[in-house]
C-alpha positions as CSV (number, residue, x, y, z in Angstrom):
1,M,101.7,164.8,116.2
2,T,102.5,161.2,115.6
3,Y,100.0,158.7,114.3
4,V,99.9,155.0,113.8
5,D,98.0,152.9,111.2
6,V,97.1,149.7,112.6
7,I,95.7,146.2,111.7
8,L,92.8,145.2,113.8
9,P,92.0,141.4,114.3
10,L,88.8,141.9,112.6
11,P,87.2,141.1,109.1
12,L,87.6,144.8,108.2
13,E,89.4,146.1,105.1
14,G,92.5,148.3,105.4
15,F,94.4,150.0,108.2
16,F,92.8,152.1,111.0
17,T,94.6,155.3,112.1
18,Y,95.2,156.3,115.8
19,L,96.9,159.1,117.6
20,L,100.1,158.1,119.3
21,P,100.3,160.0,122.7
22,E,103.8,161.8,123.3
23,R,104.6,159.7,126.4
24,M,104.4,156.6,124.2
25,A,106.9,155.1,121.6
26,A,106.0,152.6,118.9
27,E,107.4,151.3,115.5
28,A,106.0,149.0,112.7
29,G,105.4,145.5,114.1
30,V,104.6,146.2,117.8
31,R,101.3,145.6,119.4
32,V,99.2,148.4,120.7
33,V,95.8,148.4,122.5
34,V,93.2,150.7,120.8
35,P,89.7,151.6,121.3
36,L,86.9,150.9,118.8
37,G,83.3,152.0,119.0
38,K,82.0,153.0,122.4
39,S,83.3,150.5,124.6
40,K,85.5,147.8,122.9
41,T,89.2,147.5,123.0
42,Y,91.4,145.4,120.7
43,V,95.0,144.3,120.5
44,A,96.2,145.6,117.1
45,V,99.5,145.5,115.1
46,V,101.3,148.7,114.0
47,A,101.6,148.7,110.1
48,E,103.1,152.3,109.8
49,V,104.1,155.3,112.2
50,H,103.7,158.6,110.4
51,N,103.0,162.3,110.7
52,R,100.1,162.7,108.4
53,K,97.2,164.3,110.2
54,P,93.9,162.5,109.1
55,D,91.0,164.7,108.0
56,F,88.9,163.0,110.5
57,E,88.8,162.8,114.3
58,V,91.1,160.0,115.7
59,K,91.1,158.3,119.0
60,A,94.4,157.7,121.1
61,V,96.3,154.5,121.4
62,M,95.7,153.3,124.9
63,D,98.8,151.3,125.5
64,V,102.0,149.9,123.8
65,L,102.5,146.3,124.6
66,D,105.9,145.6,123.0
67,R,109.3,147.2,123.1
68,R,110.5,145.3,120.0
69,P,108.3,144.4,117.0
70,V,106.6,141.0,117.3
71,L,106.2,141.1,113.4
72,L,109.0,141.4,111.0
73,P,109.0,143.7,107.9
74,A,109.1,140.7,105.6
75,Q,105.9,139.1,107.4
76,L,104.0,142.4,107.0
77,R,104.7,142.4,103.4
78,L,103.6,138.8,103.1
79,W,100.4,139.7,105.1
80,R,99.6,142.4,102.5
81,W,100.2,140.1,99.6
82,I,98.1,137.3,101.3
83,S,95.2,139.9,101.9
84,D,95.4,141.2,98.3
85,Y,95.8,137.9,96.4
86,Y,93.1,135.8,98.4
87,M,90.9,138.9,98.5
88,S,90.5,138.6,102.3
89,P,90.7,141.6,104.7
90,I,94.2,142.0,106.3
91,G,92.6,141.7,109.7
92,E,91.5,138.1,108.8
93,V,95.1,137.4,107.8
94,M,96.3,138.8,111.3
95,N,93.7,136.5,113.1
96,T,95.2,133.4,111.3
97,A,98.7,134.2,111.5
98,L,99.0,135.3,115.2
99,P,98.5,132.8,118.0
100,M,95.5,133.7,120.2
101,G,97.7,134.7,123.1
102,M,99.3,137.5,121.2
103,K,95.9,139.0,120.3
104,A,94.7,139.2,123.9
105,R,95.7,141.8,126.6
106,G,97.3,140.2,129.6
107,A,98.5,136.7,130.4
108,Y,97.4,133.7,128.4
109,K,96.7,130.4,130.2
110,P,98.4,127.2,129.2
111,K,96.1,124.7,127.6
112,T,95.7,121.5,129.7
113,E,94.2,118.1,129.0
114,T,92.6,115.5,131.4
115,Y,94.6,112.3,131.7
116,V,93.7,109.0,133.1
117,A,95.8,106.9,135.8
118,L,95.0,103.9,137.9
119,G,93.5,104.5,141.3
120,E,96.2,104.5,143.9
121,K,94.9,101.3,145.6
122,F,94.9,99.4,142.5
123,R,98.6,99.8,141.1
124,T,99.9,96.3,142.0
125,E,99.2,93.2,140.0
126,Q,97.4,91.5,143.0
127,M,95.1,94.5,143.4
128,M,94.5,94.8,139.7
129,H,93.2,91.2,139.8
130,I,90.8,92.2,142.6
131,A,89.6,95.3,140.8
132,L,88.8,93.2,137.6
133,D,86.9,90.7,139.8
134,M,85.0,93.6,141.5
135,M,83.9,94.6,138.0
136,A,82.7,91.2,136.9
137,R,79.0,92.4,136.8
138,A,79.8,95.7,135.1
139,S,81.2,94.5,131.7
140,K,81.3,98.1,130.3
141,Q,83.5,99.2,133.2
142,Q,85.6,96.1,132.9
143,K,86.1,96.6,129.1
144,V,87.4,100.3,129.7
145,M,89.7,99.1,132.4
146,M,91.2,96.4,130.0
147,D,91.5,98.9,127.4
148,Y,93.3,101.3,129.8
149,L,95.8,98.5,130.7
150,A,96.4,97.7,127.0
151,M,96.8,101.2,125.8
152,S,99.1,102.2,128.8
153,H,101.2,99.0,128.3
154,W,100.9,98.5,132.1
155,D,102.2,95.0,131.9
156,E,105.5,96.2,130.3
157,A,106.1,98.9,133.0
158,V,108.6,96.7,135.3
159,D,110.8,98.1,138.1
160,G,108.7,101.3,138.5
161,S,109.2,102.5,135.0
162,P,106.3,104.7,133.9
163,V,103.3,103.6,131.9
164,T,102.1,105.4,128.7
165,E,100.0,108.4,129.6
166,I,96.5,108.3,128.1
167,T,94.0,111.1,128.0
168,R,90.6,110.7,129.0
169,E,89.2,111.4,125.5
170,E,91.6,108.8,123.9
171,L,90.4,106.0,126.3
172,M,86.8,107.0,125.7
173,N,87.4,106.8,122.0
174,E,89.0,103.4,122.3
175,S,86.6,101.8,124.5
176,H,83.6,103.4,123.0
177,C,82.4,104.2,126.6
178,T,80.3,107.1,127.7
179,A,81.1,109.8,130.2
180,A,78.8,108.1,132.8
181,V,80.9,104.9,132.7
182,M,84.0,106.9,133.1
183,K,82.7,108.7,136.0
184,Q,81.6,105.4,137.8
185,L,85.2,104.1,137.4
186,V,86.6,107.2,138.9
187,D,83.9,107.3,141.7
188,R,84.7,103.7,142.6
189,G,88.6,104.6,142.7
190,F,89.7,102.2,140.0
191,L,90.7,105.2,137.9
192,S,92.0,108.7,138.8
193,L,92.1,111.8,136.7
194,Y,94.7,114.5,136.5
195,E,95.3,117.6,134.6
196,K,98.5,118.1,132.3
197,E,99.7,121.1,130.4
198,V,99.8,120.1,126.6
199,G,103.2,120.7,124.8
200,R,106.5,122.0,125.9
201,L,109.1,123.7,123.8
202,N,111.6,121.1,122.4
203,H,114.7,120.8,124.5
204,G,115.7,117.7,122.5
205,G,119.4,117.4,123.2
206,E,122.4,118.3,121.3
207,P,122.4,118.0,117.4
208,Q,124.2,115.0,115.9
209,L,124.9,116.4,112.5
210,D,127.3,113.6,111.9
211,S,124.8,111.0,112.3
212,V,123.1,111.7,109.0
213,K,123.0,108.4,106.9
214,Q,125.0,108.3,103.6
215,L,122.9,108.7,100.6
216,N,122.8,105.7,98.0
217,A,123.9,106.4,94.4
218,A,120.3,107.3,93.2
219,Q,119.8,109.6,96.1
220,T,123.3,111.3,95.7
221,E,122.4,111.9,92.0
222,A,119.1,113.4,92.9
223,Y,120.8,115.6,95.6
224,N,123.3,117.0,93.3
225,H,120.8,117.6,90.7
226,I,118.6,119.6,93.2
227,L,121.6,121.8,94.0
228,L,122.3,122.3,90.4
229,Q,118.6,123.2,89.6
230,M,118.6,125.7,92.6
231,M,121.3,127.6,90.9
232,S,118.9,128.5,88.0
233,H,115.4,128.1,89.6
234,Q,114.1,129.5,93.0
235,V,111.6,126.6,93.1
236,V,112.6,122.8,92.4
237,L,110.2,120.0,92.2
238,L,111.3,116.6,93.4
239,H,109.3,114.0,91.8
240,G,110.2,110.6,93.7
241,V,108.3,107.5,93.9
242,T,107.0,106.4,97.2
243,S,109.7,105.0,99.5
244,S,112.5,106.4,97.3
245,G,114.2,108.1,100.4
246,K,113.1,111.7,99.7
247,T,113.3,112.4,103.5
248,E,117.0,111.5,103.7
249,I,117.7,114.0,100.8
250,Y,115.8,116.6,102.7
251,I,117.9,116.0,105.9
252,H,121.1,116.5,103.8
253,L,119.7,119.7,102.4
254,I,118.8,120.9,105.8
255,R,122.2,120.1,107.2
256,R,123.8,122.1,104.1
257,A,121.6,125.1,105.1
258,L,122.6,124.9,108.8
259,E,126.3,124.8,107.8
260,R,125.5,128.0,105.9
261,K,123.9,129.6,109.0
262,E,120.5,129.5,107.3
263,Q,117.1,128.6,108.7
264,V,114.9,126.0,107.2
265,L,111.1,125.8,107.1
266,Y,109.9,122.1,106.6
267,L,106.2,122.0,105.8
268,L,104.0,118.8,106.1
269,P,100.3,118.6,105.2
270,E,99.2,116.6,108.3
271,I,99.9,116.7,111.8
272,A,100.2,112.9,111.8
273,L,103.2,113.2,109.5
274,T,104.7,115.8,111.8
275,V,104.5,113.3,114.7
276,Q,106.5,110.7,112.9
277,M,108.9,113.1,111.1
278,R,109.7,114.8,114.5
279,E,111.4,111.7,116.0
280,R,113.5,111.2,112.8
281,L,114.7,114.9,112.6
282,Q,115.1,115.3,116.4
283,G,117.7,112.5,116.3
284,V,119.7,114.7,113.8
285,F,119.0,118.3,114.7
286,G,118.3,118.0,118.4
287,N,117.3,121.2,120.2
288,R,117.9,123.1,116.9
289,L,114.4,121.8,115.7
290,G,111.1,123.5,116.6
291,I,107.6,122.0,116.0
292,Y,104.6,124.2,115.3
293,H,100.9,123.3,114.4
294,S,97.4,123.7,115.6
295,K,97.4,120.8,118.1
296,Y,100.0,122.6,120.2
297,S,98.9,124.7,123.1
298,D,98.3,128.4,122.4
299,A,100.8,129.1,125.2
300,E,103.5,126.9,123.4
301,R,102.8,128.7,120.0
302,V,103.3,131.9,121.5
303,E,106.6,130.8,123.1
304,I,107.8,129.4,119.8
305,W,106.8,132.9,118.0
306,Q,108.7,134.8,120.7
307,K,111.8,132.3,120.3
308,Q,111.9,132.8,116.6
309,L,112.2,136.6,117.2
310,S,115.1,136.1,119.8
311,A,118.8,136.1,119.3
312,N,118.7,132.2,119.6
313,P,115.8,131.0,117.2
314,Y,115.1,127.5,116.2
315,D,117.1,126.8,113.0
316,V,114.6,124.3,111.7
317,I,110.8,124.6,111.9
318,L,108.8,121.6,111.3
319,G,105.1,122.2,111.0
320,A,101.8,122.0,109.3
321,R,100.2,124.8,107.2
322,S,100.2,127.5,109.8
323,A,104.0,127.3,110.3
324,V,104.4,129.4,107.2
325,M,103.2,132.5,109.1
326,L,106.1,132.3,111.7
327,P,108.9,134.9,111.9
328,F,112.2,133.9,110.2
329,Q,115.3,136.1,110.5
330,R,117.7,134.3,108.1
331,L,115.5,131.9,106.1
332,G,117.4,130.0,103.4
333,L,115.4,126.9,102.6
334,V,111.6,125.9,102.5
335,I,110.8,122.2,102.0
336,V,107.1,121.5,101.1
337,D,106.7,117.7,101.4
338,E,103.7,116.0,99.8
339,E,103.2,119.3,97.9
340,H,100.2,117.8,96.2
341,E,98.2,117.6,99.4
342,T,94.9,119.6,99.6
343,S,95.5,120.1,103.5
344,F,97.9,123.0,102.5
345,K,94.9,124.9,101.6
346,Q,92.9,126.6,104.3
347,Q,89.1,126.4,103.7
348,D,87.6,128.1,106.7
349,P,88.0,130.7,108.1
350,A,89.4,133.3,105.8
351,P,92.0,133.9,104.4
352,R,91.6,130.8,102.2
353,Y,95.4,130.7,101.6
354,H,97.4,127.8,100.2
355,A,100.5,127.3,102.1
356,R,102.5,126.1,99.2
357,S,101.8,129.4,97.3
358,V,102.5,131.6,100.3
359,A,105.8,129.8,100.9
360,I,106.8,130.4,97.3
361,M,105.9,134.1,97.6
362,M,107.6,134.3,100.9
363,A,110.8,133.0,99.2
364,A,110.4,135.3,96.1
365,M,110.1,138.3,98.5
366,K,113.4,137.4,100.1
367,G,115.1,137.3,96.9
368,R,117.3,134.6,95.3
369,S,118.8,133.6,98.7
370,V,116.0,131.3,99.5
371,N,115.0,128.2,97.6
372,V,111.8,126.2,97.8
373,L,111.9,122.4,97.3
374,L,108.6,120.7,96.5
375,G,108.6,117.0,97.2
376,T,106.0,114.4,96.1
377,A,105.5,111.0,94.4
378,T,102.2,112.4,92.7
379,P,102.8,116.1,91.8
380,S,99.8,118.4,91.5
381,M,98.9,119.3,87.9
382,E,100.0,122.9,88.4
383,S,103.4,122.1,90.0
384,Y,104.2,119.5,87.3
385,Q,103.0,121.8,84.5
386,N,105.4,124.6,85.9
387,A,108.1,122.1,86.0
388,Q,107.4,120.9,82.4
389,T,107.5,124.4,81.1
390,G,110.7,125.3,82.9
391,K,109.2,127.8,85.4
392,Y,110.3,125.3,88.2
393,G,113.4,123.1,88.2
394,L,112.7,119.3,88.0
395,V,114.5,116.5,89.6
396,T,113.1,112.8,89.4
397,L,113.9,109.8,91.7
398,M,112.3,106.8,90.2
399,Q,114.2,104.1,92.2
400,R,113.0,102.9,95.6
401,Y,115.2,102.8,98.7
402,K,117.2,99.5,98.8
403,D,115.6,98.6,95.5
404,I,112.3,97.5,97.0
405,E,109.9,96.8,94.2
406,L,106.6,98.9,94.0
407,P,103.8,97.1,95.5
408,E,101.7,94.7,93.4
409,I,98.4,96.2,92.8
410,E,95.6,93.8,92.2
411,V,92.2,95.2,90.9
412,V,89.1,93.5,92.5
413,D,85.9,93.9,90.5
414,V,83.4,94.1,93.2
415,K,80.4,94.7,90.9
416,D,80.8,91.0,89.7
417,L,81.2,89.8,93.3
418,Q,78.1,91.7,94.6
419,R,76.0,90.3,91.9
420,R,77.2,86.8,92.9
421,K,76.6,87.7,96.6
422,M,80.3,86.9,97.6
423,M,80.9,90.3,99.3
424,N,81.2,90.3,103.1
425,G,80.2,93.9,103.7
426,P,82.8,96.1,102.2
427,F,85.4,93.1,102.1
428,S,85.9,91.0,98.9
429,P,87.2,87.3,99.3
430,P,90.6,88.2,97.9
431,L,91.0,91.0,100.4
432,L,90.1,88.9,103.3
433,A,92.4,86.0,102.3
434,A,95.3,88.5,101.9
435,M,94.6,90.0,105.4
436,R,94.7,86.5,106.9
437,Q,97.8,85.6,105.3
438,A,99.4,88.8,106.3
439,L,98.2,88.5,110.0
440,G,99.3,84.8,109.9
441,Q,102.8,86.0,109.0
442,K,102.9,88.6,111.9
443,E,102.7,91.3,109.3
444,Q,100.4,94.5,109.2
445,V,97.4,95.6,107.2
446,I,96.1,99.0,106.4
447,L,92.6,99.5,105.1
448,F,91.7,102.8,103.4
449,Q,88.1,104.1,103.5
450,N,87.8,107.9,102.9
451,R,84.6,108.4,104.9
452,R,84.5,108.5,108.7
453,G,81.6,107.5,110.8
454,F,79.5,104.2,111.0
455,A,77.2,104.9,108.1
456,P,77.3,107.8,105.7
457,M,73.6,107.8,105.6
458,V,70.5,106.3,107.4
459,E,67.4,105.4,105.6
460,C,64.0,104.0,106.3
461,R,63.6,100.8,104.5
462,Q,59.8,101.2,104.2
463,C,59.4,104.8,102.9
464,G,63.0,106.0,102.0
465,W,63.1,108.7,104.7
466,V,66.7,109.9,105.2
467,P,67.5,112.2,108.3
468,H,68.9,115.6,107.3
469,C,70.4,118.4,109.4
470,Q,68.0,121.1,110.3
471,H,70.7,123.7,109.8
472,C,72.4,122.3,106.6
473,D,71.5,120.9,103.4
474,V,73.1,117.5,104.0
475,S,72.1,114.0,105.3
476,L,73.4,113.0,108.7
477,T,76.1,110.4,109.4
478,Y,75.6,107.8,112.0
479,H,78.2,107.4,114.6
480,K,77.4,104.1,116.4
481,T,79.9,104.7,119.2
482,L,78.2,107.7,120.4
483,G,74.8,106.5,119.2
484,V,74.1,109.8,117.5
485,L,73.6,111.3,114.2
486,T,76.0,114.0,113.2
487,C,76.3,116.6,110.7
488,H,79.9,116.9,109.4
489,Y,79.3,120.4,108.4
490,C,78.0,122.3,111.5
491,G,78.8,119.6,114.0
492,H,75.1,119.4,115.2
493,T,74.2,116.1,116.7
494,Y,70.9,114.4,116.8
495,Q,69.6,111.2,118.7
496,M,69.1,108.3,116.5
497,P,65.2,108.0,116.1
498,E,63.7,104.7,117.2
499,K,61.2,104.9,114.4
500,C,60.6,106.7,111.0
501,P,58.8,110.0,111.6
502,C,57.1,109.7,108.2
503,C,55.7,106.2,108.3
504,G,56.5,105.0,111.8
505,S,58.5,102.0,110.7
506,T,61.4,100.7,112.9
507,D,63.3,99.5,110.2
508,L,66.0,102.1,110.0
509,R,69.2,101.1,108.5
510,G,72.6,102.6,107.7
511,R,73.6,102.8,104.1
512,G,77.1,102.6,103.0
513,F,80.4,102.2,105.1
514,G,82.1,104.6,107.2
515,T,85.6,103.9,109.1
516,E,83.7,103.1,112.4
517,K,81.5,100.4,110.6
518,V,84.5,99.0,108.9
519,E,86.3,98.8,112.3
520,D,83.3,97.0,113.8
521,Q,83.3,94.4,111.0
522,V,87.0,93.8,111.2
523,R,86.9,93.2,114.9
524,E,84.1,90.5,114.1
525,L,86.1,89.0,111.3
526,F,89.4,89.0,113.1
527,P,88.7,88.9,116.8
528,D,92.3,88.2,117.8
529,A,93.6,91.1,115.8
530,R,94.4,94.3,117.6
531,V,92.6,97.0,115.5
532,A,92.9,100.9,115.4
533,R,91.1,103.5,113.6
534,M,92.6,106.9,112.5
535,D,90.2,109.6,111.5
536,L,89.2,113.0,112.5
537,D,87.0,111.5,115.3
538,T,89.9,109.5,116.9
539,T,92.6,112.2,116.5
540,R,91.2,115.3,118.2
541,T,94.1,115.5,120.5
542,R,97.8,115.8,119.8
543,N,98.5,112.9,122.0
544,A,96.0,110.6,120.2
545,Y,98.1,111.0,116.8
546,E,101.3,110.1,118.8
547,R,99.7,107.1,120.4
548,L,98.0,105.7,117.1
549,I,101.2,106.1,115.0
550,G,103.5,104.7,117.8
551,D,101.5,101.8,118.5
552,F,101.3,100.9,114.9
553,A,104.9,101.4,114.2
554,A,106.0,99.2,117.1
555,G,103.7,96.4,115.9
556,R,101.3,96.6,119.0
557,T,98.3,97.2,116.5
558,N,97.8,94.7,113.6
559,I,95.2,96.5,111.5
560,L,95.0,100.3,111.0
561,I,91.8,101.6,109.4
562,G,91.7,105.1,108.2
563,T,90.7,108.0,106.0
564,Q,93.0,110.1,103.8
565,M,95.2,110.8,107.0
566,I,96.8,107.4,106.5
567,S,97.6,108.0,102.9
568,K,100.2,110.7,103.5
569,G,103.8,109.6,103.6
570,L,103.7,107.7,106.9
571,D,106.5,105.0,107.1
572,F,105.6,101.5,108.6
573,D,108.1,98.6,108.3
574,R,105.8,95.7,108.7
575,V,102.9,96.7,106.4
576,S,102.3,94.0,103.7
577,V,98.9,94.4,102.6
578,V,96.9,97.6,101.9
579,G,93.1,97.4,101.0
580,I,91.5,100.4,99.1
581,L,87.8,99.5,100.1
582,N,86.0,101.8,97.7
583,A,87.9,103.6,94.9
584,D,84.6,104.6,93.3
585,A,83.6,107.0,96.1
586,M,86.7,109.0,95.1
587,L,86.2,108.8,91.3
588,N,82.5,109.5,91.2
589,Y,82.9,112.8,93.3
590,P,81.4,115.8,91.4
591,D,84.4,117.8,91.0
592,F,86.8,118.5,88.1
593,R,89.7,117.5,90.4
594,A,88.1,114.1,91.5
595,Y,90.5,112.0,89.2
596,E,93.6,114.0,90.2
597,Y,92.8,113.4,93.9
598,A,91.8,109.8,93.3
599,F,94.8,109.1,91.5
600,M,97.1,110.7,94.1
601,M,95.2,109.1,97.2
602,M,95.4,105.6,95.5
603,A,98.9,105.9,94.6
604,Q,100.0,107.4,97.9
605,V,98.1,104.8,100.0
606,S,99.5,102.0,97.8
607,G,103.0,103.2,98.8
608,R,102.5,102.4,102.4
609,A,102.6,98.6,101.4
610,G,106.0,96.7,101.3
611,R,108.1,99.4,102.7
612,K,111.0,97.1,103.7
613,G,111.5,93.5,103.2
614,R,109.4,91.8,100.6
615,R,107.1,93.2,98.1
616,G,103.7,94.5,99.3
617,R,100.3,93.9,98.0
618,V,97.5,96.3,97.4
619,L,94.0,95.3,96.7
620,L,92.0,97.9,95.0
621,Q,88.2,97.3,95.1
622,T,86.1,99.0,92.4
623,K,83.0,98.7,90.2
624,N,84.8,100.4,87.4
625,A,87.7,98.2,86.7
626,Q,87.9,99.1,83.0
627,L,88.6,102.8,83.6
628,P,91.9,104.0,82.4
629,I,92.8,105.7,85.6
630,I,92.8,102.3,87.3
631,A,95.3,100.8,84.9
632,Q,97.5,104.0,85.4
633,V,97.4,103.5,89.2
634,V,98.3,99.9,88.7
635,R,101.3,100.7,86.5
636,N,102.2,103.8,88.5
637,D,101.9,105.7,85.1
638,Y,101.9,109.2,86.4
639,E,103.1,110.7,83.1
640,G,100.3,108.9,81.1
641,F,97.7,110.0,83.7
642,F,99.1,113.7,83.5
643,A,99.0,113.8,79.7
644,D,95.4,112.5,79.6
645,L,94.2,114.9,82.2
646,M,96.0,117.9,80.8
647,E,94.2,117.4,77.4
648,E,90.8,117.4,79.3
649,R,91.8,120.5,81.5
650,A,92.9,122.5,78.3
651,A,89.6,121.5,76.4
652,F,87.3,122.5,79.3
653,R,89.3,125.6,80.5
654,Y,90.4,124.4,83.9
655,P,93.6,124.9,86.0
656,P,96.6,124.9,85.1
657,F,95.5,126.7,81.9
658,Y,93.0,129.0,83.7
659,R,92.7,130.5,87.1
660,L,89.5,130.0,89.1
661,I,87.9,132.3,91.5
662,D,84.7,131.0,93.4
663,I,82.3,133.7,94.7
664,Y,80.1,132.6,97.6
665,L,77.0,134.5,98.7
666,K,75.3,133.7,102.0
667,H,72.1,134.7,103.6
668,K,69.5,133.5,106.1
669,Y,66.7,134.0,103.6
670,E,66.8,132.1,100.2
671,G,65.0,134.9,98.4
672,V,67.5,137.5,99.5
673,V,70.5,135.4,98.4
674,D,69.0,134.5,95.1
675,R,68.3,138.0,94.2
676,A,71.8,139.1,95.2
677,A,73.4,136.3,93.3
678,I,71.4,137.0,90.1
679,Y,72.4,140.7,90.4
680,M,76.2,140.1,90.9
681,G,76.1,137.3,88.2
682,N,74.7,139.7,85.6
683,R,77.2,142.5,86.7
684,L,80.1,140.2,86.4
685,R,79.0,138.9,83.0
686,S,78.9,142.5,81.7
687,L,82.5,142.8,82.8
688,F,83.9,139.3,82.0
689,G,81.6,137.9,79.5
690,E,81.6,134.0,79.2
691,R,84.2,133.7,81.7
692,V,81.4,133.8,84.3
693,L,79.3,130.7,85.3
694,G,76.4,130.6,87.6
695,P,75.0,131.6,89.8
696,D,74.0,128.2,91.0
697,K,73.3,126.1,94.2
698,P,76.6,124.3,95.3
699,A,76.6,120.6,96.3
700,V,75.7,121.7,99.8
701,A,73.5,124.7,99.5
702,K,72.8,125.3,103.2
703,V,75.2,125.4,106.2
704,K,74.4,126.7,109.6
705,T,71.0,128.0,108.6
706,M,72.7,130.0,105.9
707,N,71.5,129.6,102.2
708,I,74.6,129.6,99.9
709,R,74.9,130.5,96.1
710,K,78.1,130.1,94.1
711,I,79.4,132.1,90.9
712,V,82.6,130.7,89.2
713,L,85.0,133.0,87.4
714,K,87.3,131.2,84.8
715,L,90.4,133.6,84.0
716,E,92.8,132.8,81.3
717,N,96.5,132.8,82.4
718,G,98.0,136.3,81.8
719,I,95.0,138.3,82.6
720,D,95.4,141.5,84.7
721,M,94.6,140.1,88.1
722,A,94.8,143.4,89.8
723,R,92.2,144.7,87.5
724,V,90.1,141.6,88.1
725,R,90.1,142.0,91.8
726,Q,89.3,145.7,91.5
727,C,86.2,144.8,89.5
728,L,85.0,142.1,91.8
729,R,85.5,144.3,94.8
730,S,83.3,147.0,93.0
731,V,80.5,144.4,92.2
732,E,80.7,143.2,95.9
733,T,80.4,146.8,97.3
734,D,77.4,147.6,95.3
735,A,75.6,144.4,96.2
736,M,76.4,145.0,100.0
737,N,75.2,148.6,99.9
738,D,71.7,147.5,98.6
739,K,69.5,147.9,101.7
740,G,67.4,144.9,100.4
741,N,70.6,142.8,101.0
742,N,71.1,143.5,104.6
743,G,72.8,140.7,106.3
744,L,74.3,139.4,103.1
745,Q,77.8,137.8,103.2
746,V,80.1,137.6,100.2
747,F,83.5,135.9,100.1
748,F,85.9,134.8,97.6
749,D,87.9,131.5,97.1
750,V,90.9,132.1,94.9
751,D,92.5,129.1,93.3
752,P,89.9,126.8,95.1
753,L,90.4,123.1,95.5
């Protein structure tokens, strides 16, 4: 009798054994259909085929879906490591790794998006004027139409050339219109809607490997030093200041790998970066380049997965975090660009893996034939410490491309300006003057505000009432465009009340500034400027990223307002001024990594200024101008910042000197979660002593009606992690088996951010 151990796409520990009927053939890595329970069936992946008869009754496999494995042996080993290290069931690893279409029986449908076009009658210039006249009394409809014409570059489409395609969601975002207004325009025939499949595989022409630019002297030295370091270190850290030309070095390294018949994985933290980098790499690597990230349709991700298993896979994969899960038959190089970025860590759902760590382990499993290059202007504490101690190779590149100077950073003390009532909302007089000067010289401006929405909080000015989410322990954010209050944890929306439910006052006002409010004020202050906003609300589709970045890069947008998305390595030629509106929001965040993230974000967003041509200006607004970190950002003194922070980390037992594991408990009832947390805390203290902190309420102690408690484990480097995981699992099992804890959820966040 032949049996198979399979992985089910469920949050269940371990493998499940089934009988393989004689008429079927299977091997490790193929997908099979198996029954579970009384009536359910699942698509599972075979982990092992064997002849060991279980000592319990087993059900039979219903169908084998693949003739060849869809999962390579190296991937299965990596899945097992991820499951073990991040303390997550291997079924959850499967769920994250495989595209949805590979976990469902039968065909998958390509994802489509709704696009907007001009109505057939109104596509000539003469008819367009008639249409706008017909909308004279419908100002909202007229605004949407004007926005469509601007976004599609309709006036530039001459001689029958196509206009830029715009999705319905993008147009509604840009014009701040409702679905009702959009429907009226379609019903009247001014606009039409059509469906379009999102994404296609890259057929980007023949590679032009000879078109790679020559490296300058500093880049050549760094390139040669990287190759030298790779001879003795599997992982090398490239510490290069912003705009030093790291990408050109990557391109030379990729070309070298391709000449050696190796594949390359190029990881970026944000899809926005992938959009811009794709154009750069396609010009060189053509149809040898594949793109993989979550904004691509599921059908396309399935096709890329299958192509990577074929005899003609992509040689270079450019992607965000999830691309590390793809199959690679002859991987030789992994590049993790902007390696410091927190976006490489998956928070929800499990497994809560870090793509940088997974990439390094993947390379280690394949042996010394695979190298990993970590690149950044602001290394993470862990990576820089590993480089300082010799675990990683280290290469520095401190000269900017074409000897452009680092931007001049001017610190603006807003505390004093607020006292003197000289602030105009979030804008200081020096920042407004710099923006006017830049716009007057046909240059561009970036404004950084790491908070989306219109107002982070709404408050009654009479009694102090603040609206909170009914399902989560957080205040609601006001989104003026939609006219709603939104919870940024569970996504639930509420209508903005007309009066305070506590005292009846109608004086409800927003407190603080989100990107949406900044955008509104910028439009008022600079009515002639073309303004765009880049945050989670405006980039929900893949097309939105491409349009926003394309318009700004082409100079069609003058001012770009954004959250941390805009701080991550984007290259724009005309940006001369960057405004950091509120440095204190980052510095005052209650997290031991707050200063690390604040330094990185401020240094990175500053690097967007003065890329080519004259030196850029950065205006950094803060109420704490005397803090040493502010001076370190101004001097671009990473080494000084690193030394100060490392002293603090060592003294208070934090990474990179200690490992952290956060243990979260969730339950619908507060009494149950409190009792379970105290029990687990006491048990863990008996095993780990003072290494255990808590239990305590996290900053947000209720999400989606579930009450949350948190226990922190601080473990010194060198401790036996296998034994630690064993102890944690034992305590978790005991807590879950208590009948009084029915419905309790426990999960682990290893190496939390």
